[in-house]
N, C-alpha and C positions, 0 to 999 in steps of 0.2 A: 217041567219045561226048563231047558238049559240054554236059552238064547243069550242071556247076558252072563253066563257062567263059563269058567274055564277049568279044565281038569289038569292038575299038576300032581304027579306022583300019588295018585289016589285021592287027593284032597279036592273037594269042589270049592273053588274060590269064586264068590259072587261078583267081585269086581277087582280092579287093579289095586285099590287101597287095601282091601283085605289081603291081597297077595303080598303087598309090602309088609304089612304087620305080621302075617303068618310066617314069612321067611326072614324077618328082621333086616330087610333091605332099607337103607337110608337113602332117600332121594330129596332131602330138604335142600332147596336152593334159594338164593336171594339175589337181588340185583344190587350191584354196588356202583356208585358214581366214581368215575376216574377222571374228574375234571383237571386235576394237576397234570396227569399224563397227557390228556388231550391238549391242554394249553402248551405243554412242552413240545409236542409234535407239531402243533400249529406254528409255534415260534421257530422251530427248525425249518419248516417249509418256507416261512417268511424270510428267514436269514438266507436261505439258498437262493431266493429270488431277489434279494437286496432290499426287502421291506423292513420296516422297523418292527421290533418285537412288541407283542401285546402284553400289557401288564394286567393284573387282576382288575385294577381300576378302569383301564380302557376297555376291558371285556365287559365290565358292569355297565359302562356307558353305552357300548355297542348293543348290549342285550336289553338295555332299558330297565335294569334292576339295581338295587342297592349294592354297594361294594361289600357290605357285610354278608349278603346272601352268597355272593361269589366266594368269599373267604370261607364261609361255613361249608359250602359244597366242596371246595378244594381240600378241606381238612377231613373229609369223609365223616362229617357230623351226621349221625343217623337220623336225628330229628329233621334236619334240613333235607336230607336225602329222601325221607318219607314224604316230604311236602313238595317234592319236585313235580311240577305239572308238565304235561306234554307241551304246553305253550312255551314254558321256560326252556325245556329241553330243545325245542325247535329254534328258539332264539339263540341258544348257545351254539348249536351246531352250525347255524347260519353265520354267526359272528366268528366262529373258529374255522369255518370253511372245512368241516369234516363230516363224517357220518355218525349216526347214532351209536354205532358199534365202537367208535372211539371215545364216546362219552360214558357209556354204560357197559358193564360186564356182568355175566352171571357166574356166581361162585357157589360151590357146594359147601354146606355147613357141616 
């Protein structure tokens, strides 16, 4: 039975993972936090509308988190990034008035 199999150049590949290993294709990706860029974009929008720029401290207050958390996320600290919850991400995009795509990016390794 070949319901979950695919045939490529005579090889029977049981699934996509086996296909990746069989042909040496690298598809490793990870999500990276781009808080510094998101903050810069938010401050540019705020400057254009005549509003005061957000600092990391004011962002921390608006998001309801410690300033050290914001600083670690802005520095691309992998430990802090791994601990980013959806709740915190939601608070950050709300405070920055941006989309999740401004806060996170997918990169290939």
